[in-house]
All heavy atoms as an XYZ file, in Angstrom:
769
protein
N       0.837     -1.187      0.000
C       0.000      0.000      0.000
C       0.879      1.245      0.000
O       2.006      1.216      0.477
C      -0.907     -0.005      1.220
C      -1.942     -1.108      1.138
S      -3.438     -0.839      2.069
C      -2.917     -0.787      3.718
N       0.331      2.315     -0.513
C       1.039      3.586     -0.606
C       0.748      4.465      0.600
O      -0.359      4.463      1.125
C       0.614      4.327     -1.864
C       1.157      3.719     -3.110
C       0.577      2.737     -3.853
C       2.389      4.033     -3.734
N       1.381      2.425     -4.919
C       2.504      3.202     -4.862
C       3.412      4.929     -3.454
C       3.594      3.262     -5.720
C       4.495      4.985     -4.305
C       4.577      4.156     -5.417
N       1.736      5.219      1.005
C       1.573      6.190      2.081
C       2.553      7.326      1.850
O       3.205      7.387      0.811
C       1.815      5.524      3.443
O       1.393      6.387      4.480
N       2.661      8.205      2.825
C       3.632      9.287      2.769
C       4.771      8.947      3.720
O       4.592      8.145      4.643
C       2.976     10.644      3.104
C       2.240     10.589      4.432
C       2.010     11.041      1.999
C       1.595     11.898      4.836
N       5.967      9.508      3.505
C       7.090      9.169      4.383
C       6.771      9.496      5.838
O       6.050     10.451      6.132
C       8.221     10.070      3.882
C       7.838     10.440      2.494
C       6.340     10.458      2.462
N       7.323      8.708      6.734
C       7.091      8.968      8.148
C       7.969      8.103      9.028
O       8.655      7.201      8.554
N       7.934      8.405     10.294
C       8.707      7.639     11.264
C       8.651      8.300     12.625
O       7.950      9.290     12.819
N       9.403      7.752     13.540
C       9.398      8.245     14.916
C      10.532      9.234     15.157
O      11.582      9.154     14.548
C       9.583      7.082     15.877
C       8.456      6.103     15.826
C       8.705      5.000     16.814
N       7.657      3.994     16.660
C       7.437      3.049     17.523
N       8.192      2.931     18.596
N       6.469      2.190     17.336
N      10.277     10.125     16.103
C      11.321     11.036     16.563
C      12.309     10.262     17.419
O      11.921      9.404     18.219
C      10.730     12.161     17.405
S       9.659     13.300     16.517
N      13.583     10.568     17.260
C      14.610     10.025     18.144
C      14.599     10.839     19.436
O      14.079     11.965     19.457
C      15.982     10.120     17.475
C      16.129      9.219     16.274
C      17.521      9.334     15.681
C      17.665      8.367     14.509
N      19.016      8.425     13.929
N      15.163     10.296     20.517
C      15.216     11.076     21.759
C      15.864     12.447     21.529
O      16.876     12.556     20.839
C      16.086     10.215     22.688
C      15.930      8.826     22.157
C      15.774      8.979     20.663
N      15.253     13.480     22.055
C      15.733     14.866     21.953
C      15.727     15.412     20.518
O      16.374     16.415     20.236
C      17.137     15.014     22.555
C      17.159     14.674     24.032
O      16.176     15.023     24.732
O      18.123     14.052     24.485
N      15.009     14.777     19.598
C      14.892     15.257     18.229
C      13.549     15.965     18.073
O      12.515     15.461     18.507
C      14.975     14.072     17.258
C      14.927     14.449     15.804
C      15.052     13.240     14.896
O      14.374     12.205     15.161
O      15.817     13.307     13.931
N      13.556     17.137     17.452
C      12.298     17.839     17.209
C      11.522     17.134     16.107
O      12.095     16.402     15.288
C      12.531     19.304     16.784
O      13.136     19.317     15.486
C      13.391     20.053     17.788
N      10.221     17.377     16.053
C       9.394     16.789     15.002
C       9.855     17.282     13.626
O       9.875     16.508     12.662
C       7.923     17.125     15.232
N      10.245     18.552     13.522
C      10.745     19.085     12.243
C      12.007     18.348     11.809
O      12.134     17.963     10.642
C      11.050     20.570     12.355
C       9.834     21.428     12.384
N       9.907     22.788     12.371
C       8.514     21.141     12.427
C       8.689     23.310     12.406
N       7.828     22.318     12.438
N      12.943     18.165     12.739
C      14.189     17.469     12.406
C      13.925     16.016     12.032
O      14.552     15.475     11.119
C      15.182     17.539     13.563
C      15.746     18.937     13.765
O      15.634     19.775     12.853
O      16.309     19.186     14.854
N      12.988     15.365     12.728
C      12.639     13.980     12.406
C      12.034     13.898     11.010
O      12.328     12.967     10.250
C      11.673     13.419     13.440
N      11.216     14.862     10.643
C      10.613     14.893      9.308
C      11.696     14.968      8.237
O      11.695     14.174      7.291
C       9.658     16.082      9.193
S       8.989     16.326      7.537
N      12.629     15.886      8.392
C      13.709     16.050      7.407
C      14.520     14.762      7.306
O      14.823     14.284      6.200
C      14.600     17.251      7.782
C      15.844     17.307      6.900
C      13.808     18.552      7.688
N      14.862     14.163      8.436
C      15.655     12.927      8.450
C      14.894     11.779      7.802
O      15.430     11.058      6.956
C      16.034     12.564      9.889
C      16.791     11.242     10.008
C      17.125     10.909     11.458
N      15.978     10.943     12.346
C      15.043      9.990     12.447
N      15.103      8.915     11.671
N      14.057     10.106     13.314
N      13.642     11.576      8.191
C      12.853     10.458      7.676
C      12.613     10.579      6.170
O      12.697      9.593      5.444
C      11.520     10.346      8.417
C      11.638      9.826      9.828
C      11.952      8.344      9.909
O      11.886      7.634      8.878
O      12.260      7.880     11.014
N      12.309     11.773      5.692
C      12.097     11.954      4.251
C      13.380     11.618      3.497
O      13.344     10.923      2.479
C      11.593     13.379      3.915
C      11.610     13.632      2.414
C      10.194     13.598      4.473
N      14.521     12.076      3.993
C      15.795     11.768      3.332
C      16.071     10.270      3.345
O      16.471      9.693      2.322
C      16.932     12.525      4.014
N      15.834      9.616      4.488
C      16.086      8.172      4.586
C      15.166      7.370      3.671
O      15.588      6.390      3.062
C      15.890      7.697      6.028
C      16.953      8.146      6.990
C      16.657      7.771      8.440
O      15.607      7.133      8.723
O      17.471      8.126      9.295
N      13.907      7.772      3.595
C      12.912      6.976      2.881
C      12.780      7.315      1.404
O      12.241      6.508      0.641
C      11.553      7.107      3.567
C      11.563      6.503      4.962
C      10.208      6.513      5.625
O       9.200      6.858      4.966
O      10.152      6.155      6.815
N      13.248      8.512      1.000
C      13.040      8.922     -0.391
C      14.277      9.465     -1.090
O      14.243      9.673     -2.300
C      11.957     10.018     -0.483
O      12.475     11.232      0.086
C      10.673      9.612      0.207
N      15.336      9.768     -0.360
C      16.509     10.385     -0.961
C      16.362     11.874     -1.205
O      17.274     12.527     -1.705
N      15.210     12.448     -0.857
C      14.930     13.859     -1.096
C      15.248     14.674      0.164
O      14.904     14.269      1.279
C      13.446     14.048     -1.498
C      13.094     15.517     -1.641
C      13.153     13.301     -2.792
N      15.901     15.814     -0.031
C      16.213     16.732      1.066
C      15.118     17.796      1.086
O      14.855     18.446      0.063
C      17.583     17.405      0.861
C      18.671     16.358      0.619
C      17.915     18.309      2.044
C      18.805     15.306      1.678
N      14.482     17.966      2.252
C      13.380     18.920      2.363
C      13.627     19.938      3.458
O      14.438     19.730      4.357
C      12.033     18.202      2.630
C      11.654     17.275      1.497
C      12.036     17.481      3.964
N      12.879     21.032      3.353
C      12.793     22.036      4.401
C      11.337     22.066      4.852
O      10.429     22.153      4.016
C      13.202     23.403      3.864
C      13.028     24.527      4.862
C      13.315     25.893      4.259
O      13.802     25.962      3.117
O      13.016     26.886      4.930
N      11.099     21.982      6.148
C       9.742     22.037      6.675
C       9.231     23.473      6.580
O       9.892     24.405      7.039
C       9.691     21.546      8.137
C       8.306     21.749      8.730
C      10.108     20.085      8.224
N       8.046     23.628      5.970
C       7.423     24.940      5.845
C       6.395     25.194      6.934
O       6.331     26.291      7.489
C       6.762     25.089      4.473
C       7.686     24.942      3.261
C       6.883     25.052      1.972
C       8.791     25.981      3.308
N       5.585     24.169      7.210
C       4.529     24.323      8.218
C       3.921     22.960      8.527
O       4.130     21.997      7.775
C       3.437     25.268      7.738
C       2.680     24.763      6.517
C       1.558     25.718      6.097
N       0.958     25.327      4.846
C      -0.002     24.406      4.705
N      -0.480     23.784      5.757
N      -0.495     24.124      3.508
N       3.168     22.906      9.588
C       2.431     21.685      9.917
C       1.285     21.526      8.927
O       0.617     22.501      8.573
C       1.884     21.768     11.339
O       1.115     20.622     11.645
N       1.063     20.295      8.468
C      -0.089     20.006      7.609
C      -1.290     19.649      8.476
O      -2.409     20.050      8.197
C       0.224     18.860      6.651
N      -1.050     18.863      9.534
C      -2.115     18.443     10.424
C      -1.675     17.268     11.277
O      -0.563     16.767     11.151
N      -2.591     16.847     12.145
C      -2.309     15.749     13.076
C      -3.444     14.740     13.031
O      -4.601     15.100     12.851
C      -2.199     16.261     14.501
C      -1.082     17.231     14.750
C      -1.105     17.671     16.213
N      -0.351     16.727     17.011
C       0.896     16.934     17.415
N       1.514     18.050     17.088
N       1.526     16.041     18.127
N      -3.074     13.480     13.241
C      -4.054     12.402     13.387
C      -3.569     11.455     14.472
O      -2.384     11.409     14.790
C      -4.270     11.606     12.072
C      -4.898     12.461     11.004
C      -2.987     10.980     11.588
N      -4.496     10.700     15.026
C      -4.161      9.633     15.963
C      -4.594      8.330     15.318
O      -5.712      8.219     14.809
C      -4.889      9.830     17.312
O      -4.494     11.094     17.860
C      -4.532      8.737     18.289
N      -3.702      7.356     15.309
C      -3.983      6.055     14.695
C      -3.721      4.950     15.693
O      -2.793      5.027     16.505
C      -3.095      5.822     13.465
C      -3.333      6.775     12.340
C      -4.567      6.377     11.537
N      -4.738      7.238     10.389
C      -5.702      8.139     10.277
N      -6.572      8.294     11.233
N      -5.797      8.877      9.202
N      -4.539      3.900     15.607
C      -4.337      2.717     16.430
C      -3.102      1.969     15.978
O      -2.835      1.852     14.783
C      -5.542      1.778     16.327
C      -6.798      2.370     16.937
O      -6.686      3.124     17.917
O      -7.898      2.068     16.435
N      -2.355      1.461     16.952
C      -1.195      0.635     16.668
C      -1.370     -0.726     17.310
O      -2.374     -0.993     17.975
N      -0.401     -1.596     17.149
C      -0.497     -2.939     17.729
C      -0.525     -2.894     19.255
O       0.064     -2.014     19.875
C       0.764     -3.644     17.213
C       1.679     -2.568     16.750
C       0.843     -1.374     16.431
N      -1.242     -3.832     19.837
C      -1.284     -3.948     21.291
C      -1.975     -2.807     21.996
O      -1.682     -2.524     23.158
N      -2.879     -2.118     21.309
C      -3.623     -1.029     21.934
C      -2.871      0.288     22.005
O      -3.347      1.245     22.609
N      -1.708      0.358     21.401
C      -0.929      1.592     21.379
C      -1.606      2.601     20.461
O      -2.188      2.230     19.444
C       0.511      1.295     20.869
C       1.251      2.564     20.520
C       1.277      0.490     21.873
N      -1.543      3.874     20.820
C      -2.030      4.939     19.954
C      -0.841      5.746     19.450
O       0.047      6.103     20.225
C      -2.981      5.868     20.710
C      -4.337      5.294     21.070
C      -5.137      6.310     21.870
C      -5.102      4.886     19.828
N      -0.824      6.016     18.149
C       0.222      6.828     17.552
C      -0.324      8.224     17.289
O      -1.351      8.386     16.636
C       0.703      6.223     16.228
C       1.463      4.939     16.394
C       0.915      3.733     15.988
C       2.734      4.936     16.952
C       1.615      2.542     16.131
C       3.443      3.751     17.104
C       2.878      2.564     16.685
O       3.580      1.400     16.831
N       0.357      9.242     17.812
C       0.036     10.636     17.530
C       0.941     11.051     16.378
O       2.159     11.106     16.520
C       0.291     11.505     18.759
C      -0.012     12.962     18.515
O      -0.941     13.265     17.746
O       0.687     13.819     19.102
N       0.343     11.318     15.215
C       1.108     11.578     13.993
C       0.910     13.019     13.573
O      -0.217     13.492     13.426
C       0.644     10.641     12.857
C       0.809      9.185     13.290
C       1.400     10.940     11.569
C       0.092      8.193     12.396
N       2.025     13.723     13.368
C       1.977     15.072     12.807
C       2.676     15.040     11.465
O       3.800     14.552     11.353
C       2.668     16.092     13.716
C       2.569     17.504     13.172
C       3.136     18.564     14.103
O       3.858     18.211     15.052
O       2.856     19.749     13.873
N       2.012     15.547     10.436
C       2.586     15.621      9.104
C       2.877     17.075      8.767
O       2.261     17.988      9.324
C       1.638     15.016      8.065
C       1.606     13.503      8.147
O       2.690     12.892      8.208
O       0.507     12.929      8.129
N       3.823     17.269      7.835
C       4.293     18.600      7.504
C       4.252     18.856      6.008
O       4.430     17.943      5.207
C       5.742     18.780      7.990
C       5.882     18.671      9.476
C       6.229     17.474     10.069
C       5.653     19.775     10.288
C       6.353     17.362     11.443
C       5.773     19.673     11.653
C       6.122     18.468     12.237
N       4.049     20.111      5.654
C       4.211     20.577      4.279
C       5.670     20.995      4.158
O       6.177     21.744      5.006
C       3.279     21.766      3.977
C       3.569     22.348      2.593
C       1.817     21.348      4.112
N       6.336     20.492      3.120
C       7.770     20.738      2.952
C       8.080     21.257      1.553
O       7.305     21.067      0.627
C       8.559     19.441      3.174
S       8.388     18.748      4.819
N       9.241     21.859      1.442
C       9.777     22.303      0.158
C      10.994     21.440     -0.164
O      11.823     21.190      0.716
C      10.171     23.768      0.271
O      10.794     24.213     -0.908
N      11.082     20.984     -1.399
C      12.222     20.169     -1.817
C      13.435     21.066     -2.007
O      13.368     22.078     -2.696
C      11.911     19.405     -3.121
C      13.142     18.667     -3.621
C      10.754     18.449     -2.897
N      14.557     20.684     -1.399
C      15.799     21.456     -1.482
C      16.902     20.727     -2.237
O      17.918     21.306     -2.568
C      16.295     21.815     -0.081
C      15.367     22.727      0.657
C      15.290     24.037     -0.059
N      14.433     24.960      0.655
C      13.812     25.964      0.086
N      13.931     26.156     -1.210
N      13.063     26.770      0.773
N      16.712     19.424     -2.486
C      17.745     18.683     -3.202
C      17.479     17.194     -3.137
O      16.424     16.747     -2.712
N      18.475     16.454     -3.556
C      18.365     14.999     -3.566
C      17.705     14.496     -4.833
O      17.324     15.263     -5.707
N      17.586     13.179     -4.897
C      16.957     12.519     -6.041
C      15.982     11.485     -5.525
O      16.337     10.624     -4.718
C      18.026     11.849     -6.904
C      17.479     11.268     -8.176
C      18.578     10.727     -9.080
O      19.669     11.311     -9.097
O      18.316      9.715     -9.751
N      14.730     11.554     -5.974
C      13.690     10.652     -5.496
C      14.033      9.209     -5.813
O      14.274      8.847     -6.962
C      12.345     11.018     -6.133
C      11.146     10.204     -5.657
C      10.887     10.416     -4.173
C       9.909     10.564     -6.468
N      14.056      8.389     -4.757
C      14.287      6.948     -4.900
C      13.713      6.271     -3.657
O      13.676      6.856     -2.579
C      15.777      6.643     -5.036
C      16.594      7.123     -3.855
C      18.082      6.988     -4.105
O      18.510      6.531     -5.135
N      18.868      7.388     -3.132
N      13.266      5.065     -3.828
C      12.702      4.318     -2.701
C      13.800      3.937     -1.728
O      14.878      3.497     -2.127
C      11.988      3.067     -3.199
N      13.516      4.105     -0.429
C      14.433      3.650      0.604
C      14.350      2.136      0.733
O      13.624      1.461      0.004
N      15.076      1.598      1.711
C      15.127      0.136      1.855
C      13.846     -0.462      2.430
O      13.700     -1.672      2.492
C      16.343     -0.290      2.674
C      16.330      0.265      4.094
O      15.344      0.917      4.486
O      17.326      0.048      4.801
N      12.898      0.399      2.842
C      11.641     -0.103      3.396
C      10.475      0.037      2.424
O       9.319     -0.114      2.805
C      11.319      0.601      4.714
C      11.134      2.097      4.550
O      11.508      2.640      3.486
O      10.614      2.728      5.481
N      10.767      0.331      1.158
C       9.704      0.513      0.161
C      10.146     -0.049     -1.180
O      11.330     -0.087     -1.493
C       9.370      1.994      0.015
N       9.167     -0.456     -1.967
C       9.459     -0.986     -3.305
C       9.584      0.132     -4.332
O      10.255     -0.023     -5.339
C       8.362     -1.965     -3.731
N       8.928      1.274     -4.074
C       8.888      2.340     -5.062
C       8.597      3.667     -4.378
O       7.972      3.709     -3.316
C       7.796      2.032     -6.086
C       7.766      2.923     -7.280
C       6.679      2.526     -8.278
O       6.098      1.434     -8.144
O       6.425      3.324     -9.191
N       9.034      4.747     -4.987
C       8.706      6.106     -4.548
C       8.362      6.898     -5.798
O       8.974      6.703     -6.855
C       9.883      6.742     -3.821
N       7.378      7.775     -5.694
C       7.026      8.587     -6.857
C       6.256      9.829     -6.440
O       5.626      9.861     -5.387
C       6.218      7.790     -7.874
C       4.842      7.377     -7.382
C       3.987      6.823     -8.509
N       4.044      5.377     -8.550
C       3.096      4.630     -9.067
N       2.022      5.167     -9.601
N       3.198      3.321     -9.069
N       6.320     10.835     -7.311
C       5.476     12.021     -7.194
C       4.189     11.703     -7.943
O       4.235     11.079     -9.000
C       6.149     13.242     -7.838
C       7.473     13.604     -7.242
C       8.697     13.452     -7.832
C       7.713     14.193     -5.968
N       9.674     13.905     -6.988
C       9.103     14.364     -5.831
C       6.894     14.578     -4.914
C       9.696     14.913     -4.701
C       7.476     15.124     -3.777
C       8.853     15.287     -3.681
N       3.052     12.142     -7.427
C       1.785     11.870     -8.109
C       0.931     13.120     -8.196
O       1.005     14.004     -7.350
C       0.967     10.747     -7.413
C       1.717      9.435     -7.452
C       0.598     11.117     -5.994
N       0.110     13.147     -9.229
C      -0.905     14.187     -9.366
C      -2.152     13.735     -8.613
O      -2.260     12.578     -8.179
C      -1.281     14.400    -10.846
O      -1.892     13.202    -11.332
C      -0.055     14.749    -11.687
N      -3.106     14.608     -8.511
C      -4.379     14.268     -7.858
C      -5.052     13.111     -8.594
O      -5.560     12.182     -7.968
C      -5.272     15.504     -7.822
C      -6.670     15.290     -7.302
C      -6.636     14.886     -5.829
N      -7.958     14.664     -5.335
C      -8.673     13.547     -5.512
N      -8.166     12.544     -6.198
N      -9.874     13.428     -5.011
N      -5.059     13.130     -9.908
C      -5.688     12.064    -10.691
C      -4.984     10.727    -10.464
O      -5.632      9.689    -10.336
C      -5.683     12.422    -12.168
N      -3.670     10.724    -10.406
C      -2.917      9.489    -10.177
C      -3.142      8.952     -8.766
O      -3.152      7.742     -8.553
C      -1.424      9.732    -10.409
C      -1.081     10.019    -11.850
C       0.331     10.564    -12.001
O       0.842     11.276    -11.147
N       0.951     10.226    -13.121
N      -3.357      9.844     -7.818
C      -3.592      9.432     -6.431
C      -4.830      8.550     -6.320
O      -4.854      7.595     -5.553
C      -3.732     10.671     -5.552
C      -3.783     10.474     -4.047
C      -2.467      9.907     -3.542
C      -4.091     11.791     -3.353
N      -5.835      8.840     -7.116
C      -7.080      8.061     -7.093
C      -6.869      6.606     -7.487
O      -7.654      5.744     -7.101
C      -8.127      8.683     -8.024
C      -8.699      9.974     -7.473
O      -8.669     10.179     -6.246
O      -9.161     10.795     -8.286
N      -5.819      6.328     -8.250
C      -5.566      4.967     -8.731
C      -4.649      4.155     -7.814
O      -4.388      2.989     -8.090
C      -4.951      5.013    -10.130
C      -5.919      5.562    -11.167
O      -7.149      5.396    -10.990
O      -5.448      6.173    -12.138
N      -4.155      4.763     -6.736
C      -3.240      4.068     -5.836
C      -3.982      3.390     -4.699
O      -5.001      3.893     -4.213
C      -2.214      5.050     -5.251
C      -1.272      5.706     -6.237
C      -0.372      6.690     -5.500
C      -0.450      4.674     -6.972
N      -3.466      2.270     -4.246
C      -3.982      1.574     -3.072
C      -3.336      2.221     -1.847
O      -2.210      1.889     -1.479
C      -3.624      0.086     -3.159
C      -4.185     -0.729     -2.020
O      -5.134     -0.264     -1.343
O      -3.666     -1.828     -1.777
N      -4.038      3.194     -1.246
C      -3.489      3.973     -0.144
C      -3.707      3.294      1.203
O      -4.706      2.606      1.409
C      -4.131      5.359     -0.098
C      -3.881      6.267     -1.289
C      -4.673      7.561     -1.142
C      -2.403      6.557     -1.434
N      -2.781      3.531      2.118
C      -2.937      3.062      3.498
C      -4.193      3.707      4.088
O      -4.558      4.829      3.712
C      -1.707      3.426      4.315
N      -4.868      3.009      4.999
C      -6.100      3.542      5.586
C      -5.905      4.936      6.194
O      -4.935      5.172      6.910
C      -6.454      2.528      6.670
C      -5.783      1.264      6.250
C      -4.521      1.694      5.541
N      -6.813      5.843      5.852
C      -6.827      7.176      6.442
C      -5.953      8.207      5.764
O      -6.076      9.397      6.060
N      -5.070      7.792      4.853
C      -4.160      8.754      4.220
C      -4.927      9.774      3.386
O      -4.756     10.979      3.547
C      -3.078      8.053      3.366
C      -2.293      9.054      2.527
C      -2.143      7.251      4.242
N      -5.789      9.308      2.495
C      -6.528     10.233      1.634
C      -7.386     11.176      2.462
O      -7.396     12.390      2.236
C      -7.405      9.476      0.631
C      -8.136     10.399     -0.300
C      -7.530     10.825     -1.475
C      -9.401     10.868      0.007
C      -8.188     11.703     -2.333
C     -10.065     11.739     -0.836
C      -9.460     12.159     -2.007
N      -8.091     10.637      3.437
C      -8.986     11.454      4.259
C      -8.224     12.543      5.019
O      -8.688     13.684      5.123
C      -9.770     10.570      5.236
C     -10.743      9.619      4.555
C     -10.080      8.357      3.989
O      -8.871      8.118      4.235
O     -10.774      7.612      3.272
N      -7.047     12.190      5.548
C      -6.240     13.179      6.266
C      -5.766     14.273      5.319
O      -5.915     15.466      5.606
C      -5.054     12.509      6.954
N      -5.208     13.890      4.178
C      -4.717     14.882      3.222
C      -5.842     15.796      2.739
O      -5.663     17.004      2.598
C      -4.048     14.191      2.034
C      -2.790     13.380      2.341
C      -2.317     12.645      1.087
C      -1.695     14.233      2.928
N      -7.010     15.198      2.514
C      -8.167     15.993      2.067
C      -8.615     16.958      3.152
O      -8.853     18.146      2.870
C      -9.312     15.050      1.685
C     -10.526     15.760      1.152
C     -11.606     14.795      0.716
O     -11.911     13.840      1.472
O     -12.123     14.985     -0.386
N      -8.704     16.509      4.391
C      -9.174     17.390      5.475
C      -8.186     18.512      5.765
O      -8.587     19.571      6.235
C      -9.448     16.576      6.741
O      -8.247     16.141      7.342
N      -6.897     18.291      5.464
C      -5.881     19.335      5.672
C      -5.721     20.227      4.450
O      -4.907     21.135      4.448
C      -4.532     18.702      6.008
C      -4.518     17.853      7.220
C      -5.331     17.926      8.314
C      -3.636     16.745      7.470
N      -5.018     16.942      9.228
C      -3.985     16.204      8.734
C      -2.615     16.157      6.754
C      -3.318     15.117      9.286
C      -1.947     15.071      7.307
C      -2.295     14.563      8.563
N      -6.464     19.934      3.386
C      -6.408     20.697      2.142
C      -5.003     20.724      1.548
O      -4.505     21.762      1.121
C      -6.923     22.126      2.359
C      -7.266     22.822      1.049
O      -7.602     22.126      0.067
O      -7.167     24.067      1.004
N      -4.364     19.537      1.511
C      -3.015     19.434      0.961
C      -2.903     18.372     -0.144
O      -1.810     17.908     -0.455
C      -1.957     19.169      2.063
C      -1.841     20.352      2.996
C      -2.251     17.885      2.821
N      -4.017     17.990     -0.731
C      -3.967     17.036     -1.840
C      -3.237     17.661     -3.024
O      -3.335     18.873     -3.257
C      -5.390     16.636     -2.270
C      -6.110     15.691     -1.332
C      -7.572     15.563     -1.736
C      -5.444     14.326     -1.316
N      -2.504     16.845     -3.785
C      -1.806     17.406     -4.957
C      -2.809     17.891     -5.997
O      -3.959     17.468     -6.013
C      -1.000     16.219     -5.484
C      -1.687     14.999     -4.957
C      -2.317     15.409     -3.655
N      -2.327     18.772     -6.867
C      -3.231     19.274     -7.915
C      -3.072     18.457     -9.175
O      -2.246     17.620     -9.304
C      -2.939     20.740     -8.212
O      -1.568     20.936     -8.462
């Protein structure tokens, strides 16, 4: 299934710094955080709840490529997004934050 890059903050790491690190690790792209996109809470294994904050970023460099935890990485238009098998809640979150691609 398709999703957006993400991961956990390391101890003493800000959410902005974790975003920049995770995007680079998972996609090869270097970004600058512009602003928060929004937050969601998702159920995890064993009754754990994940508090997820996503960010709107600007690309500063790098070359898009899938990290070792994904088969593929790509930029998509809004029309192409409709054809992807997205992880649960991804489309709804992006739509509610008004950050869907054009």
